[in-house]
Backbone as a ProteinNet text record, in pm:
[ID]
protein_1_A
[PRIMARY]
MRDLPAVVRDGGLLDGAAGVVVLLSGGRDSVALLDVCATVLGPERVHALHVNYGLRDEADGDEEACAAVCRRLEVALDVEPARPRPRGGNLQSWARDTRYAAGARRAGAHPGWLLAAGHTADDQAETILYRLAASPGRRALLGMEPRRGLLVRPLLGVTRAETGAWCSSRGLPWRDDASNET
[TERTIARY]
306.2	362.3	372	488.7	474.1	372.6	318.7	268.3	369.4	400	517.7	502.1	342.8	329.3	352.8	304.8	353.7	506.3	569.4	716.2	767.5	735.3	770.5	716.4	630.3	604.2	682.1	655.6	745.8	895.9	949.1	1089.5	1099.2	969.7	980.9	1087.4	1087.4	1207.8	1100.1	975.9	879.3	831.8	850.6	781.6	825.5	702.7	731.7	747.2	754.4	819.8	695.9	697.3	591.1	559.8	665.3	622.6	782.3	774.5	900.5	898.6	1009.1	1039.3	1121.3	1041.9	1080.8	1145	1284	1378.2	1298.1	1271.5	1175.2	1256.8	1297.7	1365	1274.6	1161.7	1081.8	1097.7	1197.9	1210.1	1137.5	1133.3	1045.2	1064.8	1186.8	1220.3	1179.4	1182.8	1117.2	976.9	908.4	775.2	712.1	742.3	711.5	720.6	840.6	852.7	769	748.5	644.7	505.9	462	321.6	316.3	441.2	419.3	405.9	511.4	529.9	379.3	301.3	137	76.4	86.7	10.4	16.5	119.8	191.2	145	176.1	185.6	55.3	22.5	-103.2	-31.5	-98.5	-28.8	-26.8	-68.9	-41.4	97.1	162.7	271.7	381	378.1	449.4	473.7	592.8	649.6	753.1	741.9	843.2	947.6	1075.8	1178.8	1246.5	1230	1281.9	1395.6	1500.6	1617	1658.2	1631.1	1620.2	1763.5	1857	1991.4	2009	1914.1	1963	2059.7	2108.1	2211.7	2179	2012.4	2003.7	1871.4	1842.3	1733.5	1603.2	1596.7	1484.7	1444.2	1563.2	1526.3	1387.7	1346.8	1205.5	1132.4	1104.9	1001.4	1015.7	1122.6	1124.3	1072.2	1093.3	1027	871.4	844.8	687.5	608.7	695.7	650.9	618	737.6	714.8	615.9	578.4	468.7	326.1	316.1	202.1	192.9	266.8	251.3	213.1	286.6	256.2	102.2	82.9	-83.2	-178.4	-149.8	-223.4	-234.5	-102.4	-100.3	-144.8	-173.9	-204.1	-61.7	52.1	179.2	268.6	261.1	303.8	474.8	490.2	628.3	718.8	849.6	949.3	1009.9	1048.2	1157.9	1257.7	1398	1502.3	1592	1611.3	1703.5	1863.7	1955.2	2079.1	2173.7	2256.6	2334.9	2437.4	2509.6	2602.5	2680.3	2733.4	2830.9	2964.6	3043.2	3191.9	3265.2	3374.4	3458	3548	3515.8	3594.3	3528.7	3600.3	3537.3	3415.9	3373.6	3292	3129.1	3052.1	2935.3	2820	2863.1	2776.9	2787.3	2880	2914.8	2854.1	2846.5	2844.5	2625.7	2580.6	2463.2	2397.5	2455.4	2417.9	2412.3	2545.6	2550.1	2400.7	2419.1	2320.5	2163.2	2125.6	2045.3	2000.6	2114.1	2079.9	2093.3	2151	2183	2037.8	1959.7	1844.7	1719	1768.7	1635.8	1649.5	1781.3	1808.4	1759.3	1760.7	1719.5	1551.4	1515.3	1363.4	1333.9	1371	1317.7	1357.4	1473.1	1533	1406.6	1346.8	1273.2	1120.4	1144.2	1008.4	1021	994.1	1045.6	1004.4	1088.8	1016.3	1008.1	1028.9	1066.2	1182.9	1190	1280.5	1293	1388.9	1439.6	1490.1	1364.6	1358	1403	1488.7	1573.8	1495.3	1482	1413.7	1544.9	1645.2	1732.2	1661.2	1708.8	1645.6	1754	1727	1828.4	1910.9	1883.6	1970.3	2052.8	2038.7	2145.4	2238.9	2168.9	2275.2	2359.4	2327.3	2451.1	2531.7	2520.3	2559.3	2657.2	2602.3	2742.3	2844.7	2775.4	2882.6	2987.7	2953.3	3050.1	3130.7	3078.8	3172	3263.3	3233.6	3321.1	3401.6	3395.8	3484.9	3573.4	3562	3614.5	3722.7	3687	3736.5	3832.8	3768.6	3858.9	3791.9	3840.7	3800.9	3822.5	3739.3	3715.2	3602.6	3595	3458.3	3370.4	3413.3	3343.6	3232.1	3319.7	3250.2	3126.7	3133	3028.6	2922.6	2924.5	2818.1	2731.3	2766.9	2658	2608.1	2504.2	2402.9	2365.8	2331.7	2273.6	2123.2	2032.1	1893	1863.8	1947.6	1923.8	2022.1	2077.6	2169.7	2146.2	2117.3	2078.4	1926.3	1869.3	1763.9	1734.1	1832.6	1807	1769.6	1644.5	1590.8	1597.8	1614.8	1587.2	1492.4	1387.9	1289	1253.7	1320.2	1312.5	1434	1531.3	1633.4	1607	1508.2	1491.6	1388.9	1359.9	1297.9	1347.4	1355.2	1420.8	1326.9	1429.9	1373.9	1261	1283.2	1146.9	1025.7	1043.1	917.6	859.5	962.5	920.6	853.8	896.8	856.7	676.5	718.6	581.1	470.3	487.9	414.7	372.9	453	425.7	321.2	357.5	252	117.9	122.6	-5.8	-102.4	-18.8	-94.8	-142.6	-84.2	-107.9	-5.7	110.7	184.2	283.9	314.7	424.1	562.7	649.4	762.7	862.2	959.8	1079.9	1219.4	1254.9	1381.4	1499	1606.9	1731.9	1803.2	1815	1906.8	2065.1	2074	2234.5	2258.7	2153.4	2152.9	2153.9	2133.7	2089.6	2214.4	2196.3	2294.4	2290.7
2159.8	2269.9	2380.8	2434.6	2559.2	2676.8	2751.3	2856.4	2988.1	3036.5	3121.6	3274.8	3301.5	3425.4	3424.2	3326.7	3300	3294.5	3227.3	3221.3	3374.3	3449.7	3578.9	3681.9	3659.6	3727.3	3663.4	3555.2	3505.2	3562.7	3578.9	3621.1	3786.7	3838.4	3980	4105.4	4032.8	4133.1	4251.6	4242	4316.6	4417.9	4391.1	4448.1	4607.3	4682	4807.6	4890.5	4798.9	4877	4965.9	5055.2	5124.1	5052.5	4986.8	4928	4837.5	4799.9	4713.5	4706	4717.5	4708.4	4571.2	4469.5	4346.7	4338.4	4268.2	4260	4117.9	4128.6	4059.4	4021.2	3883.4	3821.7	3732.5	3708.1	3611.9	3472.4	3436.6	3298	3264.7	3143.5	3102.6	3188.8	3217.7	3246.1	3421.3	3479.4	3621.8	3629.2	3555.3	3550.6	3494.3	3404.1	3373.1	3477.7	3556.4	3634.2	3780.1	3803.8	3912	3876	3756.9	3713.5	3730.4	3672.2	3688.6	3793.5	3931.6	4043.2	4100.2	4074.5	4151.2	4064.6	3947.2	3895.9	3960.3	3976.4	4001.2	4216	4255.9	4397.6	4478.7	4391.6	4436.1	4486.3	4454.4	4483	4643.4	4723.3	4872.7	4902.7	4826.9	4866.7	4792.7	4745.1	4646.7	4722.1	4752	4768.5	4662.4	4606.6	4499.7	4587.3	4555.2	4629.1	4491.3	4503.3	4404.8	4452.7	4423.7	4493.2	4401.2	4427.4	4361.9	4400.5	4333.8	4309.7	4301.4	4251.1	4220	4129.3	4052.2	3953	3862	3781.9	3641.4	3676.2	3584.9	3609.9	3596.4	3539.4	3532.1	3664.5	3739.3	3882.4	3942	3937.3	4027.6	3955	3837.5	3711.6	3740.3	3755.7	3769.9	3883	4000.7	4100	4117.6	4042.4	4031.4	3918.4	3845.5	3730.7	3826.7	3902.5	3996.7	4085.4	4141	4242.1	4185.5	4036.4	3964.3	3941	3873.2	3844	3971.2	4070.4	4201	4248.5	4254	4263.1	4190	4057.3	3961.2	3968.2	4009.3	4049.8	4181.9	4290.5	4427.7	4498.6	4478.4	4514.5	4635.2	4728	4815.2	4761.6	4779	4702.6	4848.1	4836	4917.6	4837.5	4894	4800.5	4886.7	4846.2	4934.2	4862.5	4899.4	4865.3	4854.6	4759.5	4784.9	4872.8	4944.6	5012.4	4948.1	5033.9	4936.2	4861.9	4734.3	4656.2	4692.1	4730.1	4747	4636.9	4659.9	4538.3	4468.4	4355.9	4261.7	4279.7	4238.3	4242.3	4094.5	4073.2	3986.2	4041	3933	3943.9	3962.1	3853.5	3852.4	3948	3986.2	4102.5	4240.1	4244.8	4375.7	4363.9	4256.7	4242.9	4277.7	4231.2	4235.3	4398.3	4442.8	4593.8	4670.2	4639.6	4705.9	4695.4	4600	4545.2	4607.9	4596.6	4668.1	4796.8	4866.7	4997.8	5053.5	4989.9	5036.3	5025.6	4909.8	4887.2	4967.1	4999.8	5116.8	5214.7	5306.3	5444.5	5427.3	5318.5	5356.6	5309.5	5200.6	5201.7	5314.8	5383.1	5496.1	5657.4	5631.7	5731.3	5731.1	5615.6	5605.3	5608.4	5697	5681	5548.8	5462.8	5336	5247.4	5248.6	5131.7	5066.8	4925.5	4838.1	4788.8	4706.7	4640.8	4487.6	4403	4279	4198.7	4097.3	3977.4	3843.2	3761.5	3639.6	3518.9	3565.5	3441	3345.3	3234.5	3100.4	3045.4	2926.8	2845.9	2776.5	2747.4	2689.6	2811.8	2935.3	3023.1	3053.7	3054.8	3060.5	2938.5	2829.7	2708	2758.3	2786.8	2815.8	2924.5	3010.6	3149.7	3088.2	3000.8	2932.6	2857.1	2781.4	2694.7	2761.5	2849.4	2946.4	3010.5	3091.5	3154.8	3066.1	2944	2859.1	2807.3	2796	2762.7	2850.9	2982.8	3106.1	3141.6	3176.6	3220.7	3150	3047.7	2975.8	3071.8	3048.4	3133.9	3139.1	3270.2	3255.9	3303.1	3441.1	3522.6	3402.7	3331	3242.3	3151.4	3098.5	3031.7	3154.6	3248.2	3339	3344.2	3320.6	3358.6	3456.9	3492.6	3613.3	3651.3	3766	3831.7	3827.8	3799.5	3843.7	3985.6	4066.6	4218.9	4288.5	4385.1	4476.6	4608.2	4696.1	4843.8	4809.9	4857.7	4865.8	4714.4	4632	4501.3	4370.3	4324.4	4205.5	4095.4	3984	3846.5	3748.7	3766.1	3716.7	3568	3518	3367.4	3296.9	3337.9	3274.5	3145.2	3118.8	2999.9	2897.7	2935.7	2851	2768.8	2667.5	2611.1	2664.1	2643.3	2639.2	2575.5	2416.3	2332.9	2404.6	2479.8	2531.4	2664	2727.9	2850.5	2784.2	2676.4	2652.7	2575.2	2519	2452.9	2551.5	2688.9	2800.6	2854.8	2863.5	2934.7	2858.5	2713.8	2591.9	2638.2	2601	2605.7	2724.3	2827.8	2956.6	2974.7	2886.2	2905.8	3040.9	3039.8	3159.2	3094	3169.7	3092.9	3151.5	3082.7	3160	3122.1	3177.8	3152.6	3077.5	3001.6	2926.5	2998.4	3030.3	3100	2984.3	2908.3	2813.4	2838.2	2962.8	3019.2	3049.4	3009.3	3043.4	2902.6	2794.7	2675.2	2648.6	2543.4	2484.9	2347.4
-1384.6	-1422.9	-1297.7	-1281.8	-1190.1	-1232.7	-1165.2	-1156.3	-1174.9	-1301.8	-1314.5	-1269	-1287.8	-1203.9	-1041.1	-1008.3	-861.9	-824	-905	-864.6	-881.4	-989.8	-987.3	-884.1	-838.6	-719.8	-604.6	-585	-449.7	-462.8	-555.5	-598.6	-560.6	-555.8	-493.5	-602.2	-677.5	-785.6	-821.8	-853	-920.6	-810	-677.9	-580.5	-597.9	-615.2	-595.9	-728.1	-824.3	-944.3	-1007	-1084.7	-1151.9	-1262.7	-1331.1	-1454.7	-1504.3	-1608.9	-1659.3	-1807.7	-1862.9	-2025.5	-1993.9	-2078.5	-2090.3	-2232.8	-2228	-2333	-2422.2	-2531.5	-2612.7	-2708.3	-2736.1	-2828	-2946.8	-2893.2	-2937.8	-2913.7	-2824.5	-2772.3	-2646.7	-2654.4	-2525.5	-2416.5	-2348.4	-2203	-2230.9	-2308.6	-2318.6	-2361.4	-2413.7	-2417.5	-2317.2	-2239.1	-2108.2	-2020.2	-1990.5	-1927.5	-1958.8	-2064.3	-2093.9	-2076.7	-2069.7	-2029.7	-1879.7	-1790.1	-1674.6	-1609.4	-1655.1	-1638.2	-1637.9	-1756.6	-1793.2	-1701.7	-1657.5	-1548.2	-1441.9	-1376.9	-1251.4	-1225.3	-1336	-1321	-1394.6	-1485.9	-1587.8	-1682.2	-1837.7	-1941.8	-1957.5	-1901.9	-1915.1	-1858	-1754.7	-1680.5	-1739.8	-1860.4	-1932.3	-2044.1	-2100.3	-2241.9	-2294.4	-2400.1	-2469.8	-2571.4	-2563.8	-2635.2	-2703.9	-2872.1	-2937.2	-3013.1	-3014.9	-3106.9	-3216.5	-3366.9	-3459.2	-3501.3	-3519.3	-3510.1	-3683.4	-3762.6	-3888	-3907.8	-3844.5	-3879.8	-3950.4	-3941	-3979.3	-4049.8	-4174.6	-4261.2	-4208.1	-4065.7	-4000.8	-3903.2	-3910.1	-3820.2	-3826.9	-3939.9	-3987.5	-3934	-3938.1	-3869.3	-3741.6	-3661.5	-3515.1	-3488.8	-3529	-3515.9	-3532.3	-3643.8	-3662	-3548.8	-3520.7	-3400.4	-3266	-3244	-3107.6	-3160.1	-3254.7	-3283.6	-3223.6	-3304.1	-3274.4	-3152.2	-3052.5	-2912.4	-2852.4	-2863	-2773.5	-2816.6	-2937.5	-2957.7	-2902.4	-2876.4	-2821.2	-2643.2	-2629.4	-2483.4	-2451.4	-2523.3	-2518.9	-2464.8	-2495.8	-2433.5	-2540.8	-2502.6	-2586.4	-2627	-2794.7	-2787.7	-2887.8	-2849.6	-2923.9	-3010.4	-3145.2	-3205.4	-3214.7	-3203	-3210.4	-3315	-3409.4	-3507.7	-3415.9	-3472.4	-3399.2	-3480.2	-3385.2	-3444.4	-3533.1	-3590.6	-3680.4	-3606.2	-3614.3	-3551.6	-3577.6	-3478.7	-3525.4	-3604.3	-3651.8	-3718.4	-3592	-3618.8	-3512.1	-3384.5	-3277.1	-3146.8	-3124.2	-3009.4	-2983.5	-3008.6	-3089.7	-3159.3	-3051.8	-2937.4	-2814.9	-2750.3	-2722.7	-2635.9	-2700.2	-2839.5	-2888.4	-2900.4	-2926.5	-2906.3	-2748	-2692.5	-2538.4	-2486.8	-2529.4	-2480.8	-2574.1	-2717.3	-2788.5	-2692.7	-2669.7	-2603	-2485.7	-2377.2	-2253	-2249.9	-2330.2	-2350	-2402.8	-2492.5	-2541.7	-2423.5	-2335.8	-2246.4	-2161	-2098.5	-1972.6	-2035.2	-2130	-2175.3	-2164.4	-2237.6	-2209.1	-2080.4	-1991.6	-1863.8	-1780.4	-1815.4	-1736.9	-1773	-1854.6	-1908	-1832.4	-1758.9	-1679.8	-1537.3	-1437.1	-1302.2	-1253.1	-1162.1	-1083.5	-1157	-1283.3	-1403.5	-1393.9	-1414.8	-1405.2	-1580.5	-1596.7	-1718.4	-1683.5	-1744	-1726.8	-1857.6	-1808.5	-1896.5	-1878.7	-1937	-1934	-1924.7	-1857.2	-1837.3	-1709.9	-1742.8	-1661.2	-1626.1	-1515.2	-1469	-1540.5	-1675.6	-1791.5	-1829	-1834.3	-1878.6	-1728.3	-1627.7	-1504.8	-1483.7	-1495.5	-1541.7	-1666.2	-1783.3	-1891.8	-1836.9	-1765.6	-1746.4	-1620.1	-1551.6	-1431.2	-1502.8	-1592.6	-1661.4	-1744.6	-1823.3	-1923.4	-1822.1	-1720.4	-1636.2	-1548.9	-1550.7	-1449.6	-1578.4	-1721.2	-1779.8	-1832.9	-1848.8	-1882.6	-1761.3	-1651.7	-1523.4	-1393.4	-1384.7	-1224.9	-1115.4	-1046	-928.9	-828	-728.2	-692.1	-776.7	-820.9	-917.3	-1010.4	-1079.4	-1180.8	-1087.4	-991.3	-915.7	-837.9	-864.9	-838.5	-942.7	-1047.4	-1201.7	-1159.9	-1249.2	-1272.4	-1139.2	-1140.6	-1021.9	-1049.9	-949.6	-1021.1	-1022.9	-980.5	-950.2	-960	-1064.3	-1074.7	-1125.8	-1032.9	-1090.6	-1117.6	-1230.2	-1289.8	-1356.9	-1389.6	-1445.1	-1337.7	-1373	-1338.9	-1368.3	-1327.5	-1394.8	-1321.4	-1316.7	-1258.4	-1282.4	-1366.4	-1428.8	-1397.9	-1298.5	-1276.3	-1229.3	-1143.8	-1086.8	-1160.9	-1293.8	-1380.7	-1474.5	-1526.5	-1620.4	-1795.3	-1857.3	-2003.6	-2054.1	-1986.6	-2031.2	-1964.4	-1817.7	-1760.1	-1843.2	-1888.4	-1996.2	-2105.8	-2186.8	-2291.2	-2253.9	-2168.7	-2111.3	-2075	-2020.1	-1983.1	-2116.6	-2210.6	-2318.3	-2397.4	-2409.9	-2471.5	-2405.6	-2270.2	-2194.8	-2217.1	-2242.9	-2271.8	-2454.1	-2518.5	-2645.8	-2706.3	-2629	-2688.4	-2790.2	-2880.7	-2971.8	-2955.1	-2980.8	-2992.7	-3134.1	-3124.5	-3227.6	-3170.2	-3250.6	-3197.3	-3296.9	-3234.7	-3295.8	-3305.9	-3419.7	-3436.8	-3391.1	-3413.4	-3405.7	-3257.6	-3159.8	-2999.2	-2918.2	-3000.4	-2949.4	-2822.4	-2756.9	-2693.7	-2680.7
[MASK]
++++++++++++++++++++++++++++++++++++++++++++++++++++++++++++++++++++++++++++++++++++++++++++++++++++++++++++++++++++++++++++++++++++++++++++++++++++++++++++++++++++++++++++++++++++++

């Protein structure tokens, strides 16, 4: 198993950051990212943000699990209820826009802070395949950027299996979202 804090340090995306807001769903990738950021930067320089969309029966359990892991890691947690979902439209786009807007507000409130998402190499592959199917071309092959403005993705070179192994080795529980399985 790779040393994920070393992978993130070597990637340099957190270099010079005063702190980071981690988007925390409660899944293995975001829990691993939260733990790694707390290890690399120190828990006092890390805040977690959980958006409770209230779309699934398990949503409140996800929020409770996020609160528990934040207490254990001594990381501050903000929970935001999602704004009302507009009629029609793409659910995934709405959720992503809600999450990123809330995270950007929180990171932007702290000078020098970044916003971190737990996207992994598996997510990168899914993004490339989706884009190739939807609109083949050069842009599709580029995938997600490791950094875009305040947003960083320190785990893009790490697999979902590695984040699961990391969490297991550290005794960090995570929640699986059956509606998000691939």
